C-alpha positions as CSV (number, residue, x, y, z in Angstrom):
1,M,9.7,0.2,-22.0
2,Q,12.1,-0.8,-18.9
3,T,11.0,-3.6,-16.5
4,V,12.0,-3.6,-13.0
5,W,15.0,-5.5,-13.6
6,D,15.8,-2.9,-16.4
7,H,15.9,-0.2,-13.8
8,I,18.0,-2.5,-11.7
9,R,20.7,-2.9,-13.9
10,L,21.0,0.4,-15.4
11,A,21.3,1.8,-11.9
12,A,23.9,-0.5,-11.3
13,E,25.7,0.6,-14.5
14,R,25.6,4.1,-13.6
15,T,27.0,3.5,-9.9
16,P,28.4,0.2,-9.3
17,D,30.0,1.0,-5.7
18,H,27.1,2.9,-4.2
19,I,25.5,1.0,-1.7
20,A,22.0,-0.2,-3.2
21,I,20.5,-2.0,0.0
22,Q,21.6,-2.1,3.9
23,D,19.9,-3.9,6.6
24,D,21.1,-2.5,10.0
25,W,19.6,-5.1,11.6
26,T,21.7,-7.8,10.3
27,D,24.8,-5.5,9.2
28,R,24.1,-6.8,5.7
29,V,25.1,-4.3,2.9
30,L,25.2,-4.7,-1.1
31,T,26.5,-2.1,-3.5
32,F,24.6,-2.1,-7.0
33,A,27.1,-4.3,-8.6
34,E,26.7,-6.7,-5.7
35,L,23.0,-6.6,-5.6
36,V,23.0,-7.8,-9.5
37,R,25.6,-10.5,-9.2
38,E,23.5,-11.7,-5.9
39,V,20.5,-11.8,-7.8
40,E,21.4,-13.3,-10.7
41,T,23.0,-15.9,-8.4
42,V,19.9,-16.7,-6.6
43,A,17.9,-16.6,-9.5
44,A,20.5,-19.3,-11.3
45,G,19.7,-21.4,-8.1
46,F,15.8,-21.0,-8.6
47,A,16.6,-22.2,-12.1
48,E,18.3,-25.3,-10.9
49,A,15.5,-26.1,-9.0
50,G,12.9,-26.1,-12.1
51,V,11.4,-22.6,-12.0
52,G,10.9,-21.1,-15.1
53,R,9.7,-17.9,-17.2
54,G,5.9,-18.0,-17.3
55,Q,5.5,-19.7,-14.1
56,R,3.7,-18.3,-11.1
57,A,5.9,-17.6,-7.8
58,A,4.9,-16.1,-4.4
59,T,6.6,-14.8,-1.5
60,V,5.4,-14.4,2.2
61,L,7.6,-12.6,3.8
62,P,8.2,-9.2,6.0
63,N,10.5,-6.8,4.8
64,V,13.7,-8.8,5.5
65,F,17.1,-8.7,3.2
66,E,15.9,-11.9,1.6
67,Q,12.6,-10.5,0.5
68,A,14.2,-7.9,-1.6
69,I,16.6,-10.7,-3.1
70,A,14.0,-13.3,-3.7
71,I,11.3,-10.7,-5.5
72,L,14.0,-9.3,-7.8
73,A,15.6,-13.1,-8.4
74,L,12.2,-14.6,-9.3
75,H,11.3,-11.3,-11.3
76,R,14.8,-11.8,-13.1
77,L,13.7,-15.3,-13.9
78,G,10.6,-14.1,-16.0
79,T,7.9,-15.5,-13.4
80,Q,4.6,-13.9,-12.6
81,L,5.3,-12.9,-9.2
82,C,2.6,-13.3,-6.2
83,L,3.4,-10.8,-3.4
84,I,1.6,-12.3,-0.4
85,N,0.7,-10.3,2.9
86,P,2.8,-12.2,5.5
87,R,0.3,-11.1,8.3
88,L,-2.3,-13.2,6.6
89,K,-3.4,-16.3,8.5
90,P,-1.5,-19.1,6.9
91,E,-4.5,-20.8,5.3
92,E,-5.7,-17.2,3.9
93,A,-1.9,-17.3,2.1
94,A,-2.4,-20.5,1.2
95,A,-5.9,-19.9,-0.3
96,L,-4.4,-17.2,-2.3
97,M,-1.5,-19.0,-3.9
98,T,-3.9,-21.7,-4.8
99,D,-5.7,-19.3,-6.4
100,A,-2.8,-18.3,-8.4
101,G,-1.7,-21.6,-9.4
102,V,1.8,-20.8,-7.7
103,M,4.5,-23.4,-8.4
104,T,7.2,-21.8,-6.5
105,A,7.2,-20.1,-3.0
106,V,9.4,-18.8,-0.4
107,C,8.3,-18.1,3.3
108,P,9.8,-17.8,6.7
109,A,10.9,-21.1,8.4
110,E,7.9,-21.4,10.8
111,E,6.3,-24.8,10.7
112,V,2.7,-23.7,10.6
113,I,3.3,-21.3,7.7
114,S,5.9,-23.5,5.7
115,S,3.3,-26.3,6.2
116,A,0.3,-24.3,4.7
117,V,2.5,-22.9,1.8
118,T,3.7,-26.4,0.9
119,G,0.8,-28.0,0.9
120,A,-0.5,-24.9,-1.5
121,V,2.4,-25.6,-4.0
122,G,2.1,-29.2,-4.0
123,D,4.2,-32.1,-4.9
124,K,5.3,-30.4,-8.4
125,G,6.4,-27.3,-7.1
126,S,8.9,-26.0,-4.4
127,V,8.9,-24.1,-1.4
128,F,12.0,-21.8,0.1
129,S,12.3,-21.0,3.7
130,V,14.3,-17.9,5.2
131,G,15.8,-19.0,8.2
132,G,16.8,-22.8,7.6
133,A,14.8,-25.8,5.7
134,V,11.8,-27.2,7.6
135,D,9.6,-30.1,6.6
136,G,8.9,-30.0,3.0
137,T,11.1,-26.9,2.3
138,K,14.5,-26.0,1.2
139,D,16.8,-23.6,2.5
140,F,16.9,-20.1,0.8
141,A,20.2,-19.8,1.8
142,E,21.3,-22.3,-0.2
143,C,19.3,-21.2,-3.7
144,R,22.0,-20.8,-5.2
145,G,23.7,-21.3,-9.0
146,D,26.0,-20.2,-11.7
147,A,24.6,-17.2,-12.9
148,A,26.7,-17.5,-16.2
149,A,24.0,-20.5,-17.0
150,L,20.9,-18.0,-17.2
151,G,22.0,-16.0,-20.2
152,E,21.3,-12.5,-21.4
153,W,18.1,-10.9,-19.7
154,R,15.2,-11.4,-22.5
155,T,12.7,-8.3,-22.1
156,P,9.6,-9.4,-21.9
157,D,6.4,-7.8,-23.8
158,A,4.8,-5.0,-22.2
159,A,1.4,-6.7,-21.8
160,D,3.0,-9.5,-19.8
161,T,2.0,-10.0,-16.4
162,A,4.9,-8.8,-14.0
163,F,3.3,-9.0,-10.6
164,I,-0.1,-10.0,-9.1
165,L,-0.6,-7.7,-6.1
166,Y,-3.8,-9.2,-3.7
167,T,-6.1,-6.5,-2.7
168,S,-7.0,-5.9,0.7
169,G,-10.7,-6.7,0.5
170,T,-12.9,-6.7,3.8
171,T,-15.0,-9.7,2.6
172,G,-14.5,-12.7,0.6
173,L,-11.2,-13.8,-1.2
174,P,-9.1,-10.9,-1.9
175,K,-8.5,-10.3,-6.0
176,G,-5.2,-10.6,-7.5
177,V,-4.6,-7.0,-9.2
178,M,-2.4,-8.1,-12.5
179,I,0.2,-5.6,-13.1
180,P,2.0,-5.8,-16.5
181,H,5.9,-5.2,-17.0
182,G,4.9,-2.0,-19.1
183,A,3.5,-0.1,-16.0
184,T,6.4,0.1,-14.3
185,D,8.0,3.1,-15.9
186,G,4.6,4.8,-15.4
187,R,4.6,4.0,-11.7
188,V,8.1,4.9,-11.3
189,L,8.0,8.1,-13.0
190,Y,4.4,9.0,-11.1
191,A,6.3,8.6,-7.6
192,V,9.4,10.9,-9.1
193,V,7.5,13.8,-10.6
194,Q,4.2,13.9,-7.8
195,C,6.7,13.5,-4.9
196,G,9.3,15.6,-5.9
197,L,12.3,13.4,-6.0
198,R,15.6,14.2,-7.6
199,H,18.1,11.6,-9.5
200,G,21.2,10.9,-7.4
201,T,23.1,8.9,-5.0
202,H,21.8,11.1,-2.4
203,N,18.4,9.9,-1.9
204,R,18.0,7.4,0.9
205,A,14.9,5.8,1.9
206,I,14.0,3.5,4.8
207,G,11.2,0.8,3.9
208,L,8.3,1.8,6.5
209,M,5.8,0.4,3.8
210,P,5.8,-3.4,3.0
211,L,7.2,-4.9,0.0
212,F,4.2,-7.1,-0.7
213,H,2.4,-3.5,-0.8
214,A,2.2,-1.4,-4.3
215,V,3.3,1.7,-2.7
216,G,6.2,0.0,-0.8
217,F,7.2,-2.2,-3.8
218,Y,7.0,0.6,-6.5
219,S,7.0,4.0,-5.1
220,A,9.6,3.2,-2.2
221,F,11.7,0.4,-3.2
222,V,12.1,0.2,-7.0
223,T,11.9,4.0,-7.4
224,T,14.8,4.6,-4.8
225,L,16.7,2.1,-6.4
226,S,16.0,3.4,-10.1
227,L,17.3,6.7,-8.7
228,N,20.7,5.3,-7.4
229,G,19.6,5.7,-4.2
230,T,20.1,3.3,-1.1
231,Y,17.1,1.4,0.4
232,Y,17.3,0.7,4.2
233,V,15.5,-2.7,5.1
234,H,13.1,-2.0,8.1
235,S,12.2,-5.7,8.9
236,A,9.0,-5.3,11.2
237,F,8.1,-1.7,12.2
238,D,9.5,-0.8,15.1
239,P,9.2,3.2,16.1
240,P,12.1,3.8,18.0
241,A,14.3,1.4,16.1
242,A,13.1,3.2,13.0
243,V,13.7,7.0,14.6
244,A,16.9,5.9,14.9
245,E,17.6,4.4,11.6
246,I,16.3,7.9,10.2
247,E,18.6,9.9,12.3
248,K,21.7,7.5,12.3
249,N,21.6,6.9,7.9
250,G,20.6,10.8,7.2
251,V,17.4,9.0,5.5
252,T,16.0,12.0,3.1
253,F,12.7,10.0,1.7
254,L,10.0,8.8,3.9
255,Y,7.2,7.4,2.5
256,G,4.2,5.8,5.1
257,A,0.7,5.6,5.9
258,P,-0.6,8.3,8.9
259,A,-0.1,5.2,11.2
260,H,3.6,5.3,10.6
261,F,3.9,9.1,11.4
262,H,2.0,9.1,14.2
263,A,3.9,6.2,15.7
264,L,7.2,7.9,15.2
265,L,6.2,11.0,16.7
266,S,5.1,9.0,19.8
267,A,8.0,6.7,19.8
268,P,10.4,7.5,23.0
269,G,13.6,9.6,21.9
270,F,11.9,11.4,18.9
271,D,11.8,14.6,20.2
272,A,15.3,14.6,20.5
273,A,16.3,13.4,17.2
274,N,17.5,15.3,14.2
275,M,15.1,14.7,11.4
276,C,16.6,17.9,9.3
277,A,18.1,15.3,6.7
278,V,14.2,14.3,5.5
279,E,13.6,16.3,2.3
280,T,10.5,14.6,1.2
281,L,7.7,13.0,3.4
282,V,5.0,11.2,1.5
283,Y,1.9,9.4,3.0
284,A,-1.1,7.8,1.4
285,G,-3.4,4.6,2.5
286,A,-5.8,6.8,4.7
287,V,-6.5,10.9,5.5
288,M,-4.2,12.1,8.1
289,P,-6.0,13.9,10.8
290,G,-5.8,17.6,11.3
291,P,-3.8,17.1,14.9
292,L,-1.7,14.8,13.8
293,L,-0.9,17.0,10.3
294,D,-0.3,19.8,12.6
295,R,2.5,17.8,14.6
296,V,4.1,16.3,11.3
297,K,5.0,19.2,9.6
298,P,7.4,21.1,12.4
299,S,8.8,17.9,13.2
300,F,10.4,17.2,9.8
301,P,11.4,20.9,9.5
302,N,13.4,20.6,5.8
303,A,10.9,18.2,4.2
304,W,8.6,18.8,1.1
305,M,5.2,17.0,2.0
306,T,2.6,15.8,-0.3
307,N,-0.3,13.0,0.0
308,I,-0.9,10.7,-2.6
309,Y,-4.2,8.9,-3.2
310,G,-4.2,5.8,-5.7
311,T,-5.6,2.3,-5.4
312,T,-3.2,-0.9,-6.3
313,E,-4.6,-1.0,-9.8
314,V,-4.0,2.6,-11.0
315,M,-1.1,3.6,-8.6
316,N,-0.9,7.9,-8.3
317,A,-4.1,8.9,-9.7
318,L,-4.1,12.0,-7.4
319,Y,-1.7,13.8,-5.3
320,M,-2.1,16.7,-2.8
321,P,1.1,19.0,-2.4
322,D,1.3,20.9,1.1
323,P,-1.5,19.2,2.7
324,A,-2.0,21.4,5.5
325,G,-5.6,22.9,6.0
326,R,-7.1,21.0,3.2
327,P,-6.8,17.2,4.1
328,L,-9.4,16.2,1.3
329,T,-8.7,18.1,-1.7
330,Y,-6.7,16.6,-4.5
331,R,-5.1,17.5,-7.9
332,P,-5.0,14.9,-10.9
333,G,-1.8,13.3,-11.2
334,F,0.6,14.9,-13.5
335,Y,0.1,11.8,-15.8
336,S,-3.5,11.0,-14.9
337,N,-6.9,11.6,-16.9
338,V,-9.7,11.3,-14.2
339,R,-13.2,12.4,-14.6
340,V,-16.6,12.3,-12.4
341,G,-19.2,10.1,-13.1
342,K,-22.6,10.1,-11.9
343,I,-23.3,7.2,-9.5
344,G,-24.8,4.4,-10.8
345,G,-24.9,6.2,-14.2
346,D,-23.2,5.2,-17.6
347,I,-19.3,5.5,-17.6
348,G,-20.0,8.6,-20.2
349,D,-22.8,10.3,-17.4
350,L,-20.6,13.3,-16.0
351,C,-21.1,15.3,-13.1
352,D,-20.9,19.1,-13.1
353,V,-18.9,21.2,-11.1
354,G,-19.4,20.4,-7.2
355,E,-22.0,17.6,-7.9
356,E,-20.8,14.2,-6.0
357,G,-19.5,11.3,-8.6
358,E,-17.6,8.2,-8.8
359,L,-14.0,9.0,-9.5
360,L,-13.1,7.4,-12.9
361,V,-9.6,7.1,-13.7
362,D,-8.1,6.2,-17.6
363,A,-7.4,3.1,-17.2
364,T,-5.1,3.0,-20.8
365,A,-2.5,4.9,-19.1
366,D,0.8,3.1,-18.5
367,A,0.6,2.5,-15.0
368,T,-2.6,0.8,-14.8
369,F,-3.6,-3.0,-14.5
370,T,-4.9,-5.5,-16.8
371,G,-7.4,-7.0,-14.8
372,Y,-8.2,-9.7,-11.9
373,L,-6.5,-12.9,-11.9
374,N,-9.4,-15.4,-12.5
375,R,-12.2,-12.9,-12.0
376,P,-13.7,-12.1,-15.3
377,D,-16.9,-10.7,-13.7
378,A,-14.9,-8.1,-11.5
379,T,-12.8,-7.1,-14.2
380,S,-15.4,-6.4,-16.3
381,E,-17.5,-4.4,-13.5
382,K,-14.2,-2.1,-12.9
383,L,-12.8,-1.7,-16.2
384,V,-15.6,-0.1,-18.3
385,N,-14.6,1.2,-22.0
386,G,-11.3,2.3,-21.0
387,W,-12.0,3.7,-17.6
388,Y,-11.8,2.3,-14.0
389,R,-14.2,2.7,-11.5
390,T,-12.4,3.4,-8.2
391,G,-15.8,3.5,-6.0
392,D,-14.5,6.6,-4.5
393,I,-16.8,9.6,-4.3
394,V,-15.3,13.0,-5.1
395,A,-16.7,16.5,-6.0
396,R,-14.8,18.9,-8.8
397,L,-14.1,21.9,-7.0
398,P,-14.3,25.4,-9.3
399,D,-10.4,25.7,-9.5
400,G,-10.3,22.0,-10.7
401,D,-9.2,20.3,-7.4
402,L,-11.3,17.4,-6.2
403,E,-12.7,16.7,-2.9
404,L,-12.9,13.4,-1.5
405,R,-15.8,12.4,-0.1
406,G,-16.1,8.8,0.7
407,R,-16.7,5.3,-0.8
408,V,-19.6,4.6,-2.8
409,D,-20.3,1.2,-0.8
410,D,-19.8,2.8,2.7
411,M,-22.3,5.7,2.1
412,I,-24.9,6.0,5.0
413,V,-28.5,7.1,3.6
414,S,-30.7,8.6,6.3
415,G,-33.8,10.1,6.4
416,G,-33.0,10.3,2.8
417,E,-29.7,12.0,3.2
418,N,-26.2,10.6,1.9
419,I,-23.9,10.5,4.8
420,H,-20.3,9.9,3.9
421,P,-18.5,7.9,7.0
422,E,-15.0,9.7,6.6
423,E,-16.6,13.2,7.1
424,V,-17.8,12.3,10.5
425,E,-14.8,10.2,11.4
426,T,-12.6,13.3,10.6
427,V,-14.6,15.4,13.0
428,L,-14.7,13.1,16.1
429,L,-10.7,12.2,15.4
430,L,-10.2,16.0,16.1
431,H,-11.1,15.3,19.7
432,D,-8.5,14.6,22.2
433,A,-9.8,11.9,24.1
434,V,-10.5,9.7,20.4
435,R,-7.9,7.7,19.3
436,D,-9.8,5.7,16.5
437,V,-13.2,5.8,15.1
438,A,-15.4,4.1,12.3
439,V,-18.9,5.3,11.6
440,I,-21.3,2.9,10.1
441,G,-25.0,2.7,9.4
442,M,-27.2,0.8,11.3
443,P,-30.7,-0.3,10.6
444,D,-33.5,2.0,11.6
445,D,-37.1,1.6,11.3
446,Q,-37.5,5.3,11.2
447,W,-34.6,6.8,9.2
448,S,-33.4,3.6,7.3
449,E,-30.3,4.0,8.6
450,R,-28.9,5.7,12.0
451,V,-25.4,6.8,12.3
452,V,-23.4,4.9,14.6
453,A,-20.0,5.5,16.0
454,C,-17.8,3.1,16.9
455,V,-14.6,4.7,19.3
456,V,-11.4,3.5,20.8
457,G,-10.8,6.5,23.0
458,D,-9.8,7.8,26.3
459,E,-11.6,5.9,28.9
460,N,-11.1,8.6,31.4
461,T,-12.6,11.6,29.3
462,A,-14.3,9.8,26.2
463,D,-18.4,9.6,26.8
464,S,-21.2,10.0,24.4
465,D,-22.5,13.4,25.8
466,L,-19.1,14.8,25.2
467,L,-18.6,13.8,21.6
468,D,-22.2,14.7,20.8
469,A,-21.6,18.3,22.1
470,W,-18.2,18.4,20.1
471,C,-20.1,17.3,16.7
472,Q,-22.7,19.7,17.5
473,N,-20.3,22.9,17.8
474,S,-18.3,21.5,14.7
475,T,-19.0,22.2,11.0
476,L,-20.8,18.8,10.8
477,A,-24.8,19.4,10.0
478,N,-27.1,18.2,12.6
479,Y,-28.3,15.0,10.2
480,K,-24.8,13.8,10.3
481,R,-24.3,13.8,13.7
482,P,-23.8,10.0,15.5
483,R,-27.2,8.7,16.9
484,E,-25.3,6.2,18.8
485,Y,-21.9,5.6,20.5
486,H,-20.2,2.6,21.3
487,F,-16.7,2.6,22.9
488,L,-14.4,-0.3,22.1
489,D,-11.0,-1.3,23.1
490,A,-9.8,-1.8,19.1
491,L,-11.6,-1.8,15.6
492,P,-11.4,-4.9,13.7
493,R,-9.3,-4.6,11.1
494,N,-8.1,-6.7,8.2
495,A,-4.2,-7.5,7.7
496,A,-3.6,-4.3,5.6
497,N,-5.2,-2.2,8.2
498,K,-8.7,-1.3,6.5
499,V,-11.6,-1.4,8.8
500,L,-14.1,-4.3,8.8
501,R,-17.2,-2.5,9.0
502,R,-19.1,-5.4,8.3
503,E,-17.4,-7.0,11.1
504,L,-18.1,-3.8,13.0
505,K,-21.7,-4.0,12.1
506,E,-22.1,-7.6,13.5
507,I,-20.3,-6.7,16.9
508,I,-22.7,-3.9,17.5
509,S,-25.7,-6.0,16.6
510,A,-24.6,-8.8,19.0
């Protein structure tokens, strides 16, 4: 077993003078050898402040240079590190740290955030702020010590918790997903094989996905460094700046959500930019609409393209090579054991070919989580007899591939028929007048639920009659057509960009 730190150290031994991390915004550069020294110096500074093995620590930072150093330094000390979304409201971030019992935290030097974080950590802990010390915090830039005092790295047990990543729940307190040290190899290997990556210093990746996210951390950051590649820090997603960085640095590996690629293609200057260096293009987190997919492929002419399906809990369970023409059809991952269980049935009650059921993922695989922090009920609900219940509805096709149909808890039941919102959304997104859409079920006296579309569209062309005609002329069954259209300026989303469907229902009901 190799931990994240083991992967970094081994990469430094192989290519000590190759650039590991570069920040074009601040002109900071660290070779692999320099990265190891910097991390151990900062780790020693944390240790002198009382941070120790087994303690809970947290970072609440965007993708700044210091975020990468802080994560690795706290990991080097053997802490259980919570990676928290900096886009959360300060009180939300503080609630997660209280839930985790965090003793050490690193946050921006902003009074509102640092005050909330300091309150959550309490008098017995320490808060370090990036950008200078503020009331109640220490300056992260001064967190430095004698690396020789750290001693040799002691590999933890595979089952010990390494990282705690909070899910982006749409209701209630997000769940802390406990990732053990033993999951590192699997998560890196999955990314390498399923994304078609090759080992070598030619690898250059840009941090489009945030480091607090499982994909941004493991699949982009750790994987790139493990392959002896260079990771380019992108502090805040700025499409024109990202386009310039990709071209300037000859980035070979792009990993993002569909929204990232839409923004890149829409950025001023993209059409004139040279994207020929990109060898691997991977997207995850959502379905890429057909029109966007048709634009992405020719825009990156030399890129091998794939779509990865996974969750924070199990990572890359399914993948789709060459997604053109089949945006919802996936294959089991190279190292994933999956099956389709009957919805609401026992874990061993399996579906036949073509029958819709819940996607189940083998939870004994190396890349899976060990449970939810402080949530035994949620753990026992999702982990059943060695299988993880994803909550996603799939159907196995005759060729063995899996077609993604929707979410168990988002399903609309209208007139006795099951309707997946994602299917209706995919059809509507194909219309040029629709910029964003979410489909929900609203209570109905006759049908139990009626299908309602919430649309962000072109105010000059989008209207109910136009979109209803579009659905009638599509492959969508008549009973799946929206019975109402509501036009909004924007859809309510959480910090991880997931649509808040319950909030939408409240808006429509008001």
